[in-house]
C-alpha positions as CSV (number, residue, x, y, z in Angstrom):
1,M,145.3,56.4,98.0
2,L,147.5,56.9,101.0
3,T,148.1,60.3,102.7
4,P,149.7,61.2,106.0
5,V,146.2,62.0,107.3
6,N,144.5,58.7,106.8
7,M,147.7,56.6,107.5
8,D,147.9,58.4,110.8
9,F,144.2,57.5,111.5
10,I,145.0,53.8,110.7
11,G,148.1,54.1,112.9
12,R,146.0,55.3,115.8
13,L,143.7,52.4,115.5
14,R,146.6,49.9,115.3
15,A,148.0,51.5,118.4
16,N,144.7,50.9,120.2
17,D,143.9,54.6,120.6
18,Q,140.6,54.4,122.3
19,A,139.5,57.9,121.2
20,A,140.1,56.8,117.6
21,W,138.1,53.6,118.0
22,F,135.2,55.5,119.7
23,E,135.1,57.9,116.8
24,V,135.0,55.1,114.3
25,W,132.0,53.5,115.9
26,E,130.3,56.7,116.7
27,T,130.6,57.6,113.1
28,F,129.9,54.4,111.3
29,G,128.0,52.2,113.9
30,P,124.5,53.3,112.8
31,V,125.3,52.6,109.1
32,V,126.7,49.2,109.8
33,R,123.7,48.2,112.0
34,S,121.3,49.4,109.3
35,Q,123.2,47.2,106.8
36,L,123.1,44.2,109.2
37,S,119.3,44.6,109.6
38,K,118.9,44.8,105.8
39,W,121.0,41.6,105.4
40,G,119.2,39.8,108.2
41,K,115.8,40.2,106.4
42,G,113.8,39.6,109.5
43,R,115.8,36.6,110.6
44,I,117.6,38.4,113.4
45,G,116.1,40.8,116.0
46,S,117.3,44.2,117.0
47,Q,119.2,42.9,120.1
48,T,121.1,40.5,117.8
49,V,121.9,43.4,115.5
50,Q,123.4,45.2,118.5
51,D,125.4,42.2,119.5
52,L,126.7,41.6,116.0
53,S,127.7,45.3,115.7
54,Q,129.8,44.9,118.8
55,E,131.3,41.7,117.5
56,T,132.1,43.6,114.3
57,L,134.0,46.2,116.2
58,A,135.9,43.6,118.1
59,A,136.8,41.7,114.9
60,L,137.9,45.0,113.3
61,S,140.2,45.7,116.2
62,E,141.7,42.2,115.9
63,S,142.2,42.5,112.1
64,I,143.2,46.2,111.6
65,D,146.8,45.2,111.2
66,R,145.9,43.3,108.1
67,F,144.0,46.2,106.4
68,D,146.1,47.2,103.4
69,P,144.8,50.4,101.8
70,S,147.5,50.3,99.2
71,R,145.6,47.5,97.5
72,G,142.8,49.9,96.7
73,A,140.3,48.9,99.4
74,R,137.9,51.4,100.9
75,F,138.0,51.4,104.7
76,S,134.1,51.4,104.6
77,T,134.3,48.2,102.5
78,W,136.7,46.6,104.9
79,L,134.4,47.4,107.8
80,L,131.4,46.0,105.9
81,A,133.3,42.8,104.9
82,I,133.8,42.2,108.6
83,A,130.2,42.9,109.4
84,K,129.1,40.4,106.7
85,H,131.5,37.8,108.0
86,V,130.2,38.2,111.6
87,L,126.6,37.9,110.4
88,G,127.4,34.9,108.3
89,D,128.9,33.2,111.3
90,E,125.8,33.9,113.3
91,L,123.5,32.5,110.7
92,D,125.7,29.4,110.2
93,R,125.7,28.8,113.9
94,R,121.9,29.0,114.1
95,H,121.6,26.6,111.1
96,A,124.1,24.2,112.8
97,Q,122.1,24.3,116.0
98,K,118.9,23.4,114.3
99,R,120.7,20.3,112.8
100,G,122.1,19.4,116.2
101,G,125.7,20.1,115.4
102,N,128.2,22.8,115.9
103,K,129.7,25.2,113.3
104,R,133.2,26.5,113.7
105,A,133.6,30.2,112.9
106,A,135.2,30.7,109.5
107,E,138.2,32.8,108.9
108,L,137.7,36.2,107.3
109,D,138.2,35.9,103.5
110,E,140.3,38.9,102.5
111,S,140.6,38.1,98.8
112,W,138.1,40.9,98.0
113,M,140.7,43.5,99.1
114,A,142.6,43.1,95.8
115,S,139.6,42.6,93.6
116,A,137.1,44.9,92.0
117,A,134.1,43.1,93.6
118,D,132.9,44.5,96.9
119,P,131.4,42.2,99.6
120,G,127.7,43.1,99.1
121,V,128.2,46.8,99.1
122,D,125.4,48.8,97.5
123,A,124.9,52.5,96.7
124,Q,122.6,53.0,99.8
125,Y,125.4,51.8,102.1
126,E,128.0,54.0,100.5
127,A,125.7,57.0,100.6
128,G,125.2,56.3,104.3
129,V,128.9,56.2,104.9
130,F,129.4,59.5,103.2
131,R,126.6,61.1,105.3
132,A,128.3,59.7,108.4
133,K,131.5,61.5,107.3
134,V,129.7,64.8,106.9
135,E,128.1,64.4,110.3
136,A,131.5,63.7,111.8
137,A,132.8,66.9,110.3
138,I,129.9,68.9,111.7
139,R,130.6,67.4,115.2
140,V,134.3,68.6,114.9
141,V,133.1,72.1,113.9
142,E,130.7,72.2,116.8
143,K,133.6,71.5,119.2
144,E,135.9,74.0,117.6
145,T,133.7,77.0,117.1
146,D,132.2,79.5,119.5
147,F,128.9,78.3,121.0
148,S,126.8,81.2,119.7
149,D,128.4,81.0,116.3
150,F,127.5,77.4,115.9
151,A,124.0,78.1,117.2
152,I,123.7,80.6,114.3
153,F,124.8,78.0,111.9
154,S,122.5,75.4,113.3
155,M,119.4,77.7,113.2
156,R,120.2,79.0,109.7
157,V,121.4,75.9,108.0
158,L,120.3,72.8,109.9
159,E,116.9,74.2,111.0
160,G,116.4,76.4,107.9
161,K,115.3,79.5,109.8
162,P,115.4,82.9,108.0
163,G,118.3,85.2,108.9
164,K,115.8,87.8,110.2
165,E,114.3,85.3,112.6
166,V,117.7,84.2,113.9
167,A,118.8,87.8,114.3
168,E,115.7,88.6,116.4
169,A,116.1,85.5,118.5
170,L,119.6,86.3,119.4
171,G,119.3,90.1,119.5
172,I,121.8,90.8,116.8
173,S,121.7,92.3,113.3
174,E,121.2,90.3,110.2
175,P,124.6,91.3,108.8
176,T,126.2,89.9,112.0
177,V,124.2,86.7,111.5
178,S,125.6,86.4,107.9
179,R,129.1,87.2,108.9
180,R,129.2,84.7,111.8
181,L,127.5,82.1,109.6
182,A,130.1,82.5,106.9
183,K,132.9,81.9,109.5
184,V,131.4,78.6,110.6
185,R,130.6,77.6,107.0
186,D,134.3,78.2,106.0
187,T,135.4,76.1,109.0
188,L,133.1,73.3,108.0
189,R,134.4,73.3,104.4
190,E,137.9,72.8,105.8
191,R,136.9,70.1,108.2
192,L,134.9,68.2,105.5
193,V,138.1,67.9,103.5
194,D,140.0,66.7,106.6
195,V,137.4,64.1,107.6
196,V,136.8,62.8,104.0
197,V,140.5,62.4,103.5
198,M,141.0,60.7,106.8
199,Y,138.4,58.0,106.1
200,S,139.1,57.7,102.3
201,F,141.7,55.6,100.5
202,T,140.5,55.8,96.9
203,Q,140.1,58.8,94.6
204,E,136.4,57.8,94.1
205,E,135.8,58.3,97.8
206,K,137.5,61.7,97.8
207,D,135.3,62.8,94.9
208,E,132.1,62.0,96.8
209,A,131.9,65.5,98.3
210,A,131.8,67.1,94.9
211,R,129.2,64.5,93.7
212,N,127.0,65.5,96.7
213,G,127.1,69.2,96.1
214,L,129.9,70.0,98.5
215,L,132.5,71.3,96.1
216,A,135.8,72.5,97.6
217,T,135.6,75.8,95.7
218,P,138.4,78.3,96.6
219,K,137.2,81.0,98.9
220,Q,137.9,83.8,96.4
221,E,135.9,82.1,93.8
222,R,132.7,81.4,95.8
223,T,129.5,83.2,95.2
224,A,126.4,83.6,97.3
225,A,124.7,81.0,95.1
226,D,127.6,78.5,95.9
227,D,127.1,79.1,99.6
228,A,123.4,78.6,99.3
229,L,123.8,75.3,97.5
230,F,126.4,74.2,100.0
231,D,124.0,75.0,102.9
232,E,121.2,73.1,101.2
233,A,123.3,70.0,100.6
234,I,124.5,70.0,104.2
235,C,121.0,70.4,105.5
236,E,119.7,67.5,103.5
237,I,122.6,65.2,104.4
238,Y,122.4,66.1,108.1
239,H,118.6,65.4,108.3
240,R,118.9,62.1,106.5
241,Q,121.7,61.1,108.9
242,M,119.6,62.2,111.9
243,D,116.7,60.0,110.6
244,L,119.1,57.1,110.5
245,R,120.2,57.8,114.1
246,R,116.6,58.0,115.3
247,Q,115.8,54.7,113.7
248,D,118.9,53.2,115.2
249,Q,118.1,54.5,118.6
250,A,114.5,53.2,118.4
251,A,115.8,49.8,117.5
252,R,118.2,49.8,120.4
253,L,115.4,50.5,122.8
254,R,113.1,47.6,121.6
């Protein structure tokens, strides 16, 4: 489903906007590398995974003009199709070398873009992609909000500290903690919508926030219980994403 937001995002990539490309790889790189390792099943080492992830980004930049979201393809599926293609080329090349010959790189098969079948996508990958979007929204909020306000959000939501402990640590009242937390939470709700829309081209993708406990409830209809559930969902998603980043970093240092 096309919107001015996600078409602007694709337009920036096609115009070779380096900031847009950096954000794509900062957001989805760890998820793609995790999937490459999973597909590799021990046949490729961590350094090869890093190399293939860079090749995936290069291939994406060369083929972004052919991405057609109007055909119902997820951007995440397009990205993964390229990663799978790059991995397949690498495994074919290794097999050919063992047999003493050379294997010419195959062209990317784009027939899946108009079909219902995804190129090896599983629920774990799609869940990882969604968590990456949430993390991207949190990064945006961190840049946009006051440093001390985001610190309150981080301590209360991401670290799970009680309001009283946060108030004592910062030398402010608990009501002030709650008020400033609410301001950051409201901003995050808005940015989540922006980020999810930017990276989403199907209604199913746009509905992922609701399925993950991040309902876009109108402000006037929200209750304290809604806010608590939202905070809990954000905390769980954030920590799972941080676990993935730690694993990714460890693999890159091997």
